[in-house]
Steps between C-alpha positions, in 0.01 A plus 500: 500500500595642836323738727392822338594824670283806470661797326439720804720273713820577310728752676560699181132560444423721799807658663466623854512868596859481629629368169312766306638779723857370477487459123342845460788661687761304304336572165458869580868577551694703248872512563683797353867528592695817428823658610360852521435581867411862419169390345194379686334169424213685330741691272683181406176322419380794289827507306481123450147523365607774255766270360251349254440840341873553460540156345218576255678818400814306414340202328631625166851399603395150601346378177519525127420831339367528147695759304519595136756313291856616554748433223804420708691178441685463829278382789708700750429819306129421495501454878697820552262692274198359683642593842582850375150555363337378821734718706414811295129416524523476878685830519224667299224333695 
């Protein structure tokens, strides 16, 4: 067995203050690029954060939807009927 090194002597164990400050700055950045110069950075960030709510509102289009049995034989007709029903439901809502 070779020489044993104390855990405190490893560089990854106790980073210096400069490393912590540099990593804090790098880890704290949030880059949001947009081509809308008429909006401020705060407005863009607010709109970006609201995107999750919009996505939640449209989750019905992104996954399967349980519906009552439809007695149509052609899959294209079933899809068209489904899209029509969802469209009418959104118009009513």
